[in-house]
FIKOLZA-1660 file (N, C-alpha, C; in steps of 0.1 Angstrom, whole numbers, plus 5000, padded with zeros to 4 digits):
% residues 209
   i   px   py   pz ch aa at
   1 4186 9092 4402  A  A  N
   1 4190 9078 4404  A  A CA
   1 4195 9072 4393  A  A  C
   2 4203 9063 4396  A  A  N
   2 4212 9051 4387  A  A CA
   2 4200 9042 4380  A  A  C
   3 4205 9041 4369  A  L  N
   3 4189 9030 4366  A  L CA
   3 4192 9014 4374  A  L  C
   4 4182 9010 4371  A  A  N
   4 4183 8997 4377  A  A CA
   4 4187 8985 4368  A  A  C
   5 4194 8976 4371  A  P  N
   5 4198 8962 4361  A  P CA
   5 4184 8960 4351  A  P  C
   6 4192 8959 4336  A  P  N
   6 4177 8955 4327  A  P CA
   6 4175 8943 4329  A  P  C
   7 4164 8937 4327  A  S  N
   7 4155 8922 4326  A  S CA
   7 4157 8918 4314  A  S  C
   8 4166 8911 4311  A  I  N
   8 4172 8903 4300  A  I CA
   8 4172 8890 4297  A  I  C
   9 4163 8884 4289  A  R  N
   9 4164 8869 4289  A  R CA
   9 4174 8861 4281  A  R  C
  10 4181 8854 4284  A  V  N
  10 4191 8849 4277  A  V CA
  10 4191 8834 4280  A  V  C
  11 4197 8827 4271  A  T  N
  11 4199 8812 4273  A  T CA
  11 4214 8808 4274  A  T  C
  12 4225 8817 4276  A  L  N
  12 4237 8809 4274  A  L CA
  12 4244 8815 4289  A  L  C
  13 4252 8805 4296  A  G  N
  13 4258 8805 4309  A  G CA
  13 4269 8798 4311  A  G  C
  14 4269 8797 4323  A  L  N
  14 4282 8791 4331  A  L CA
  14 4276 8776 4334  A  L  C
  15 4285 8770 4337  A  R  N
  15 4284 8758 4346  A  R CA
  15 4279 8758 4362  A  R  C
  16 4269 8748 4364  A  R  N
  16 4265 8749 4379  A  R CA
  16 4277 8749 4387  A  R  C
  17 4276 8755 4401  A  L  N
  17 4288 8752 4411  A  L CA
  17 4286 8735 4418  A  L  C
  18 4272 8730 4416  A  D  N
  18 4270 8718 4424  A  D CA
  18 4277 8707 4411  A  D  C
  19 4283 8705 4407  A  M  N
  19 4289 8696 4397  A  M CA
  19 4288 8681 4407  A  M  C
  20 4283 8675 4399  A  T  N
  20 4282 8657 4405  A  T CA
  20 4294 8650 4396  A  T  C
  21 4297 8640 4401  A  T  N
  21 4306 8628 4396  A  T CA
  21 4299 8614 4394  A  T  C
  22 4303 8606 4387  A  S  N
  22 4298 8595 4387  A  S CA
  22 4307 8581 4392  A  S  C
  23 4298 8575 4397  A  S  N
  23 4308 8564 4404  A  S CA
  23 4314 8554 4391  A  S  C
  24 4324 8548 4397  A  V  N
  24 4333 8540 4385  A  V CA
  24 4327 8526 4388  A  V  C
  25 4323 8521 4377  A  S  N
  25 4318 8507 4381  A  S CA
  25 4328 8498 4383  A  S  C
  26 4327 8487 4391  A  S  N
  26 4337 8476 4393  A  S CA
  26 4331 8462 4386  A  S  C
  27 4343 8456 4384  A  R  N
  27 4336 8439 4379  A  R CA
  27 4345 8428 4391  A  R  C
  28 4335 8420 4392  A  S  N
  28 4339 8407 4401  A  S CA
  28 4348 8402 4396  A  S  C
  29 4360 8395 4399  A  A  N
  29 4366 8383 4399  A  A CA
  29 4364 8372 4396  A  A  C
  30 4357 8370 4385  A  R  N
  30 4349 8356 4383  A  R CA
  30 4363 8347 4378  A  R  C
  31 4371 8350 4371  A  S  N
  31 4378 8340 4365  A  S CA
  31 4393 8348 4370  A  S  C
  32 4403 8337 4364  A  A  N
  32 4417 8343 4372  A  A CA
  32 4424 8348 4354  A  A  C
  33 4419 8346 4343  A  A  N
  33 4424 8349 4333  A  A CA
  33 4425 8363 4328  A  A  C
  34 4434 8368 4324  A  P  N
  34 4437 8384 4325  A  P CA
  34 4426 8389 4312  A  P  C
  35 4419 8403 4316  A  S  N
  35 4409 8407 4306  A  S CA
  35 4408 8423 4308  A  S  C
  36 4402 8427 4297  A  R  N
  36 4404 8443 4296  A  R CA
  36 4397 8447 4306  A  R  C
  37 4401 8459 4309  A  A  N
  37 4396 8466 4321  A  A CA
  37 4383 8474 4317  A  A  C
  38 4369 8472 4325  A  T  N
  38 4362 8481 4323  A  T CA
  38 4366 8492 4322  A  T  C
  39 4360 8502 4309  A  P  N
  39 4358 8516 4311  A  P CA
  39 4352 8528 4321  A  P  C
  40 4359 8538 4325  A  Q  N
  40 4352 8542 4335  A  Q CA
  40 4339 8552 4328  A  Q  C
  41 4328 8552 4334  A  A  N
  41 4318 8560 4328  A  A CA
  41 4320 8574 4329  A  A  C
  42 4318 8580 4319  A  R  N
  42 4316 8594 4315  A  R CA
  42 4309 8602 4326  A  R  C
  43 4317 8612 4334  A  A  N
  43 4307 8621 4345  A  A CA
  43 4299 8627 4334  A  A  C
  44 4284 8630 4338  A  P  N
  44 4276 8637 4331  A  P CA
  44 4278 8647 4332  A  P  C
  45 4275 8659 4321  A  Q  N
  45 4279 8671 4321  A  Q CA
  45 4271 8682 4328  A  Q  C
  46 4273 8689 4336  A  P  N
  46 4267 8700 4344  A  P CA
  46 4258 8706 4337  A  P  C
  47 4244 8711 4343  A  T  N
  47 4235 8720 4336  A  T CA
  47 4242 8735 4335  A  T  C
  48 4245 8738 4321  A  P  N
  48 4245 8752 4326  A  P CA
  48 4238 8763 4334  A  P  C
  49 4240 8771 4342  A  M  N
  49 4233 8782 4344  A  M CA
  49 4235 8794 4333  A  M  C
  50 4219 8797 4329  A  T  N
  50 4216 8808 4319  A  T CA
  50 4219 8821 4329  A  T  C
  51 4225 8831 4325  A  L  N
  51 4225 8845 4328  A  L CA
  51 4207 8848 4334  A  L  C
  52 4197 8846 4327  A  S  N
  52 4187 8849 4338  A  S CA
  52 4186 8839 4351  A  S  C
  53 4190 8828 4348  A  E  N
  53 4195 8819 4360  A  E CA
  53 4200 8826 4372  A  E  C
  54 4212 8831 4368  A  L  N
  54 4221 8837 4376  A  L CA
  54 4215 8850 4378  A  L  C
  55 4210 8858 4374  A  M  N
  55 4205 8872 4381  A  M CA
  55 4190 8868 4392  A  M  C
  56 4183 8857 4388  A  S  N
  56 4172 8853 4395  A  S CA
  56 4180 8851 4409  A  S  C
  57 4188 8841 4411  A  R  N
  57 4192 8834 4421  A  R CA
  57 4203 8848 4430  A  R  C
  58 4208 8856 4423  A  A  N
  58 4214 8868 4431  A  A CA
  58 4203 8876 4436  A  A  C
  59 4191 8875 4427  A  Q  N
  59 4181 8886 4433  A  Q CA
  59 4178 8878 4446  A  Q  C
  60 4174 8867 4448  A  L  N
  60 4172 8861 4458  A  L CA
  60 4178 8866 4470  A  L  C
  61 4194 8860 4468  A  L  N
  61 4201 8864 4478  A  L CA
  61 4202 8879 4483  A  L  C
  62 4200 8886 4473  A  Q  N
  62 4203 8900 4477  A  Q CA
  62 4190 8901 4485  A  Q  C
  63 4177 8896 4483  A  A  N
  63 4168 8900 4494  A  A CA
  63 4167 8894 4507  A  A  C
  64 4176 8886 4507  A  D  N
  64 4179 8881 4519  A  D CA
  64 4192 8886 4524  A  D  C
  65 4196 8897 4524  A  G  N
  65 4204 8901 4526  A  G CA
  65 4220 8901 4525  A  G  C
  66 4219 8888 4517  A  R  N
  66 4234 8878 4515  A  R CA
  66 4241 8883 4501  A  R  C
  67 4243 8900 4502  A  L  N
  67 4251 8906 4494  A  L CA
  67 4262 8901 4488  A  L  C
  68 4269 8894 4497  A  G  N
  68 4286 8892 4495  A  G CA
  68 4284 8877 4488  A  G  C
  69 4271 8871 4489  A  E  N
  69 4270 8856 4484  A  E CA
  69 4268 8859 4466  A  E  C
  70 4257 8868 4465  A  A  N
  70 4253 8873 4452  A  A CA
  70 4262 8879 4440  A  A  C
  71 4275 8887 4449  A  D  N
  71 4284 8892 4441  A  D CA
  71 4299 8881 4439  A  D  C
  72 4297 8869 4450  A  A  N
  72 4303 8857 4444  A  A CA
  72 4298 8852 4430  A  A  C
  73 4284 8848 4429  A  L  N
  73 4278 8842 4420  A  L CA
  73 4282 8849 4408  A  L  C
  74 4282 8863 4408  A  Y  N
  74 4286 8870 4394  A  Y CA
  74 4301 8868 4392  A  Y  C
  75 4309 8869 4402  A  V  N
  75 4322 8868 4399  A  V CA
  75 4325 8852 4391  A  V  C
  76 4320 8844 4395  A  A  N
  76 4322 8833 4391  A  A CA
  76 4317 8831 4378  A  A  C
  77 4305 8837 4372  A  W  N
  77 4299 8834 4363  A  W CA
  77 4307 8840 4354  A  W  C
  78 4312 8854 4355  A  I  N
  78 4319 8862 4344  A  I CA
  78 4330 8853 4340  A  I  C
  79 4337 8847 4354  A  A  N
  79 4350 8843 4349  A  A CA
  79 4351 8833 4342  A  A  C
  80 4339 8825 4339  A  Q  N
  80 4337 8813 4330  A  Q CA
  80 4329 8811 4318  A  Q  C
  81 4323 8826 4315  A  D  N
  81 4315 8829 4308  A  D CA
  81 4326 8836 4296  A  D  C
  82 4324 8836 4281  A  A  N
  82 4332 8842 4274  A  A CA
  82 4325 8848 4263  A  A  C
  83 4308 8847 4268  A  S  N
  83 4298 8857 4254  A  S CA
  83 4299 8869 4257  A  S  C
  84 4288 8875 4247  A  P  N
  84 4287 8892 4248  A  P CA
  84 4278 8892 4257  A  P  C
  85 4271 8883 4266  A  L  N
  85 4260 8886 4278  A  L CA
  85 4269 8887 4290  A  L  C
  86 4284 8889 4292  A  R  N
  86 4290 8892 4303  A  R CA
  86 4286 8906 4303  A  R  C
  87 4284 8915 4293  A  A  N
  87 4283 8929 4296  A  A CA
  87 4269 8931 4306  A  A  C
  88 4261 8923 4306  A  V  N
  88 4249 8923 4312  A  V CA
  88 4255 8919 4328  A  V  C
  89 4262 8909 4328  A  A  N
  89 4266 8906 4342  A  A CA
  89 4274 8916 4345  A  A  C
  90 4285 8924 4341  A  W  N
  90 4290 8931 4346  A  W CA
  90 4282 8941 4349  A  W  C
  91 4274 8948 4343  A  F  N
  91 4261 8958 4345  A  F CA
  91 4255 8958 4359  A  F  C
  92 4252 8945 4359  A  T  N
  92 4246 8940 4371  A  T CA
  92 4251 8940 4382  A  T  C
  93 4261 8933 4383  A  R  N
  93 4275 8934 4391  A  R CA
  93 4277 8948 4399  A  R  C
  94 4276 8957 4391  A  G  N
  94 4284 8970 4395  A  G CA
  94 4271 8979 4401  A  G  C
  95 4259 8975 4399  A  A  N
  95 4244 8978 4406  A  A CA
  95 4248 8971 4417  A  A  C
  96 4250 8959 4421  A  L  N
  96 4250 8953 4431  A  L CA
  96 4265 8962 4439  A  L  C
  97 4275 8963 4434  A  Q  N
  97 4287 8970 4442  A  Q CA
  97 4283 8986 4448  A  Q  C
  98 4274 8989 4444  A  V  N
  98 4267 9007 4449  A  V CA
  98 4260 8998 4462  A  V  C
  99 4252 8989 4463  A  A  N
  99 4247 8984 4472  A  A CA
  99 4254 8980 4483  A  A  C
 100 4269 8972 4480  A  L  N
 100 4274 8974 4489  A  L CA
 100 4285 8982 4495  A  L  C
 101 4282 8994 4489  A  G  N
 101 4292 9004 4493  A  G CA
 101 4305 9009 4489  A  G  C
 102 4306 9000 4474  A  Q  N
 102 4320 8999 4468  A  Q CA
 102 4319 9009 4453  A  Q  C
 103 4317 9024 4456  A  P  N
 103 4315 9029 4445  A  P CA
 103 4329 9029 4433  A  P  C
 104 4340 9026 4439  A  E  N
 104 4349 9023 4426  A  E CA
 104 4349 9013 4420  A  E  C
 105 4346 9001 4426  A  E  N
 105 4345 8988 4420  A  E CA
 105 4330 8987 4411  A  E  C
 106 4321 8997 4416  A  A  N
 106 4307 8995 4407  A  A CA
 106 4315 9006 4395  A  A  C
 107 4323 9014 4396  A  A  N
 107 4324 9022 4381  A  A CA
 107 4339 9013 4373  A  A  C
 108 4344 9004 4379  A  R  N
 108 4352 8992 4372  A  R CA
 108 4341 8984 4366  A  R  C
 109 4333 8980 4374  A  C  N
 109 4323 8970 4364  A  C CA
 109 4314 8976 4353  A  C  C
 110 4312 8991 4354  A  Y  N
 110 4307 8994 4343  A  Y CA
 110 4315 8997 4334  A  Y  C
 111 4327 9002 4335  A  A  N
 111 4337 9002 4323  A  A CA
 111 4339 8988 4316  A  A  C
 112 4338 8978 4325  A  Q  N
 112 4344 8964 4321  A  Q CA
 112 4331 8959 4312  A  Q  C
 113 4319 8964 4315  A  A  N
 113 4307 8959 4307  A  A CA
 113 4306 8967 4289  A  A  C
 114 4315 8982 4293  A  L  N
 114 4317 8987 4280  A  L CA
 114 4328 8982 4270  A  L  C
 115 4338 8974 4282  A  Q  N
 115 4348 8969 4271  A  Q CA
 115 4343 8958 4262  A  Q  C
 116 4330 8952 4266  A  V  N
 116 4324 8939 4262  A  V CA
 116 4313 8944 4250  A  V  C
 117 4306 8956 4254  A  K  N
 117 4298 8957 4246  A  K CA
 117 4299 8975 4244  A  K  C
 118 4308 8981 4237  A  P  N
 118 4307 8997 4239  A  P CA
 118 4296 9005 4237  A  P  C
 119 4284 9001 4230  A  D  N
 119 4275 9004 4229  A  D CA
 119 4263 9004 4239  A  D  C
 120 4266 8998 4250  A  F  N
 120 4256 8995 4260  A  F CA
 120 4255 9007 4267  A  F  C
 121 4241 9012 4266  A  A  N
 121 4237 9024 4268  A  A CA
 121 4236 9026 4284  A  A  C
 122 4227 9012 4293  A  P  N
 122 4226 9016 4306  A  P CA
 122 4240 9018 4312  A  P  C
 123 4250 9011 4309  A  A  N
 123 4265 9012 4315  A  A CA
 123 4268 9026 4315  A  A  C
 124 4270 9032 4303  A  W  N
 124 4273 9043 4302  A  W CA
 124 4266 9056 4313  A  W  C
 125 4251 9052 4310  A  L  N
 125 4243 9062 4321  A  L CA
 125 4249 9060 4336  A  L  C
 126 4248 9045 4338  A  N  N
 126 4254 9046 4354  A  N CA
 126 4265 9051 4359  A  N  C
 127 4277 9047 4350  A  L  N
 127 4287 9052 4349  A  L CA
 127 4292 9068 4351  A  L  C
 128 4280 9073 4344  A  G  N
 128 4278 9088 4344  A  G CA
 128 4274 9093 4361  A  G  C
 129 4265 9087 4362  A  H  N
 129 4261 9090 4374  A  H CA
 129 4274 9089 4388  A  H  C
 130 4282 9074 4385  A  Q  N
 130 4293 9076 4393  A  Q CA
 130 4304 9083 4393  A  Q  C
 131 4307 9089 4383  A  R  N
 131 4316 9099 4377  A  R CA
 131 4309 9112 4383  A  R  C
 132 4298 9116 4384  A  E  N
 132 4290 9126 4392  A  E CA
 132 4292 9125 4406  A  E  C
 133 4292 9115 4410  A  R  N
 133 4290 9115 4427  A  R CA
 133 4306 9114 4431  A  R  C
 134 4315 9111 4421  A  E  N
 134 4332 9115 4425  A  E CA
 134 4336 9130 4419  A  E  C
 135 4327 9138 4417  A  G  N
 135 4330 9151 4411  A  G CA
 135 4337 9154 4398  A  G  C
 136 4336 9141 4391  A  R  N
 136 4339 9144 4380  A  R CA
 136 4331 9149 4369  A  R  C
 137 4327 9161 4368  A  H  N
 137 4317 9164 4361  A  H CA
 137 4319 9161 4347  A  H  C
 138 4327 9165 4343  A  E  N
 138 4329 9164 4327  A  E CA
 138 4330 9153 4322  A  E  C
 139 4333 9142 4331  A  D  N
 139 4331 9128 4329  A  D CA
 139 4317 9124 4326  A  D  C
 140 4315 9127 4339  A  A  N
 140 4297 9125 4338  A  A CA
 140 4291 9128 4323  A  A  C
 141 4295 9141 4319  A  L  N
 141 4288 9147 4310  A  L CA
 141 4294 9136 4295  A  L  C
 142 4303 9132 4296  A  T  N
 142 4308 9125 4285  A  T CA
 142 4302 9115 4283  A  T  C
 143 4299 9108 4296  A  C  N
 143 4293 9094 4294  A  C CA
 143 4281 9094 4291  A  C  C
 144 4270 9108 4294  A  W  N
 144 4257 9108 4291  A  W CA
 144 4260 9109 4277  A  W  C
 145 4267 9116 4269  A  R  N
 145 4268 9118 4256  A  R CA
 145 4268 9109 4248  A  R  C
 146 4276 9099 4252  A  E  N
 146 4276 9087 4246  A  E CA
 146 4262 9079 4243  A  E  C
 147 4252 9081 4253  A  V  N
 147 4241 9076 4248  A  V CA
 147 4231 9087 4239  A  V  C
 148 4235 9100 4239  A  T  N
 148 4227 9109 4234  A  T CA
 148 4233 9112 4220  A  T  C
 149 4245 9111 4218  A  D  N
 149 4256 9114 4205  A  D CA
 149 4263 9106 4201  A  D  C
 150 4269 9095 4208  A  G  N
 150 4280 9089 4208  A  G CA
 150 4279 9074 4202  A  G  C
 151 4286 9065 4206  A  L  N
 151 4285 9054 4207  A  L CA
 151 4272 9045 4208  A  L  C
 152 4266 9047 4219  A  A  N
 152 4252 9044 4222  A  A CA
 152 4241 9048 4216  A  A  C
 153 4240 9058 4208  A  S  N
 153 4228 9066 4202  A  S CA
 153 4225 9061 4192  A  S  C
 154 4227 9051 4188  A  G  N
 154 4220 9043 4174  A  G CA
 154 4204 9042 4172  A  G  C
 155 4201 9038 4164  A  P  N
 155 4187 9037 4163  A  P CA
 155 4175 9029 4172  A  P  C
 156 4185 9020 4176  A  D  N
 156 4184 9006 4183  A  D CA
 156 4183 9014 4198  A  D  C
 157 4188 9026 4201  A  T  N
 157 4188 9031 4217  A  T CA
 157 4171 9030 4224  A  T  C
 158 4168 9025 4234  A  A  N
 158 4159 9029 4239  A  A CA
 158 4155 9044 4243  A  A  C
 159 4143 9047 4239  A  L  N
 159 4140 9060 4243  A  L CA
 159 4140 9068 4259  A  L  C
 160 4137 9056 4266  A  E  N
 160 4140 9063 4280  A  E CA
 160 4155 9064 4283  A  E  C
 161 4165 9057 4276  A  H  N
 161 4180 9059 4276  A  H CA
 161 4184 9070 4271  A  H  C
 162 4179 9077 4260  A  R  N
 162 4177 9090 4256  A  R CA
 162 4176 9099 4259  A  R  C
 163 4161 9098 4269  A  L  N
 163 4156 9111 4277  A  L CA
 163 4166 9108 4290  A  L  C
 164 4168 9098 4297  A  H  N
 164 4175 9099 4308  A  H CA
 164 4190 9104 4305  A  H  C
 165 4198 9101 4295  A  G  N
 165 4209 9108 4291  A  G CA
 165 4210 9121 4292  A  G  C
 166 4196 9129 4285  A  L  N
 166 4194 9145 4278  A  L CA
 166 4191 9148 4293  A  L  C
 167 4182 9142 4301  A  N  N
 167 4178 9152 4309  A  N CA
 167 4188 9152 4321  A  N  C
 168 4196 9144 4324  A  Q  N
 168 4208 9145 4337  A  Q CA
 168 4219 9153 4331  A  Q  C
 169 4221 9156 4316  A  S  N
 169 4229 9160 4312  A  S CA
 169 4226 9175 4313  A  S  C
 170 4212 9179 4313  A  A  N
 170 4206 9192 4315  A  A CA
 170 4205 9197 4330  A  A  C
 171 4202 9187 4338  A  R  N
 171 4205 9192 4354  A  R CA
 171 4217 9193 4358  A  R  C
 172 4228 9185 4352  A  L  N
 172 4240 9191 4358  A  L CA
 172 4245 9201 4351  A  L  C
 173 4243 9204 4341  A  L  N
 173 4247 9215 4334  A  L CA
 173 4239 9228 4339  A  L  C
 174 4227 9228 4342  A  E  N
 174 4221 9239 4349  A  E CA
 174 4228 9237 4366  A  E  C
 175 4231 9229 4369  A  H  N
 175 4237 9229 4381  A  H CA
 175 4251 9237 4381  A  H  C
 176 4256 9237 4370  A  L  N
 176 4269 9241 4368  A  L CA
 176 4268 9258 4361  A  L  C
 177 4258 9260 4362  A  R  N
 177 4255 9274 4357  A  R CA
 177 4257 9274 4341  A  R  C
 178 4255 9266 4331  A  R  N
 178 4256 9268 4322  A  R CA
 178 4246 9263 4311  A  R  C
 179 4235 9276 4312  A  Y  N
 179 4225 9276 4312  A  Y CA
 179 4222 9272 4293  A  Y  C
 180 4226 9279 4284  A  P  N
 180 4225 9278 4275  A  P CA
 180 4227 9263 4269  A  P  C
 181 4234 9254 4270  A  V  N
 181 4236 9243 4268  A  V CA
 181 4228 9232 4278  A  V  C
 182 4220 9236 4288  A  A  N
 182 4214 9228 4296  A  A CA
 182 4200 9229 4290  A  A  C
 183 4197 9246 4283  A  E  N
 183 4186 9247 4278  A  E CA
 183 4184 9240 4263  A  E  C
 184 4193 9237 4260  A  A  N
 184 4195 9228 4248  A  A CA
 184 4192 9215 4250  A  A  C
 185 4199 9207 4259  A  A  N
 185 4196 9193 4260  A  A CA
 185 4180 9194 4263  A  A  C
 186 4178 9200 4276  A  M  N
 186 4161 9201 4278  A  M CA
 186 4153 9200 4265  A  M  C
 187 4156 9208 4255  A  R  N
 187 4148 9213 4244  A  R CA
 187 4146 9202 4234  A  R  C
 188 4159 9193 4232  A  R  N
 188 4161 9178 4225  A  R CA
 188 4153 9169 4232  A  R  C
 189 4150 9168 4243  A  S  N
 189 4145 9158 4256  A  S CA
 189 4128 9166 4251  A  S  C
 190 4126 9172 4254  A  L  N
 190 4110 9176 4248  A  L CA
 190 4107 9174 4236  A  L  C
 191 4116 9176 4226  A  Q  N
 191 4113 9174 4211  A  Q CA
 191 4109 9155 4212  A  Q  C
 192 4119 9151 4220  A  L  N
 192 4116 9133 4221  A  L CA
 192 4103 9130 4227  A  L  C
 193 4099 9134 4239  A  S  N
 193 4085 9134 4247  A  S CA
 193 4084 9148 4251  A  S  C
 194 4073 9152 4250  A  A  N
 194 4069 9162 4251  A  A CA
 194 4060 9163 4267  A  A  C
 195 4055 9152 4272  A  D  N
 195 4048 9147 4283  A  D CA
 195 4060 9146 4295  A  D  C
 196 4066 9158 4298  A  Q  N
 196 4074 9158 4308  A  Q CA
 196 4074 9169 4317  A  Q  C
 197 4065 9171 4325  A  L  N
 197 4060 9180 4333  A  L CA
 197 4075 9184 4339  A  L  C
 198 4084 9179 4345  A  D  N
 198 4093 9184 4354  A  D CA
 198 4104 9190 4345  A  D  C
 199 4104 9184 4333  A  V  N
 199 4116 9188 4325  A  V CA
 199 4110 9205 4318  A  V  C
 200 4097 9202 4315  A  I  N
 200 4092 9217 4311  A  I CA
 200 4094 9229 4323  A  I  C
 201 4090 9223 4334  A  Q  N
 201 4092 9235 4345  A  Q CA
 201 4107 9239 4347  A  Q  C
 202 4119 9233 4345  A  H  N
 202 4130 9233 4341  A  H CA
 202 4136 9245 4331  A  H  C
 203 4129 9238 4320  A  Y  N
 203 4131 9247 4308  A  Y CA
 203 4128 9258 4309  A  Y  C
 204 4114 9261 4314  A  V  N
 204 4110 9275 4317  A  V CA
 204 4118 9282 4325  A  V  C
 205 4123 9276 4335  A  H  N
 205 4128 9284 4345  A  H CA
 205 4144 9289 4339  A  H  C
 206 4153 9278 4332  A  V  N
 206 4162 9283 4326  A  V CA
 206 4160 9294 4316  A  V  C
 207 4150 9296 4307  A  R  N
 207 4147 9305 4297  A  R CA
 207 4147 9319 4305  A  R  C
 208 4143 9320 4318  A  Q  N
 208 4140 9333 4321  A  Q CA
 208 4149 9339 4329  A  Q  C
 209 4160 9331 4327  A  R  N
 209 4174 9335 4333  A  R CA
 209 4183 9349 4327  A  R  C
% end
């Protein structure tokens, strides 16, 4: 299954949709003599919505079955935010598109996330899953390889992401009957984490072929 959206705390965001306006003060005409006009009061700046708040609100809408409204929140936030946090918003919107039955739009969202942050491992992983569903096996393997050996394979890459990339690659390679390469991927995975019973079982099975 595709990775779930990451839980990331952030502080930057978009302006709220419920923007308020201030009333314009007026003065009484106590005198006929001309005087300077009273300046209009400045409208208070709306409180920005953080990415964390956006995701919380969208999750509430999703839980209520209002997926379209949740998607509209992401679209509005992404359109008004220019920070690197857009990568997370694009990624999370991609997962929402899967729930909406829009796989092509989901793939576009993951690709947009990678435009913002090319080393964003979760987006590479989910894009790989989407490519596999489309029957684009080599593209799927390329995406996962970015996490295991490419742009997203740096020292800060989470272990779970490395294992996910290696194990999904091994699974697909085994399905394609490319057993030596599948075996090598499983061996690397077990070197990173030996306590993976399902990988051990597949590894033994492939070695016996």
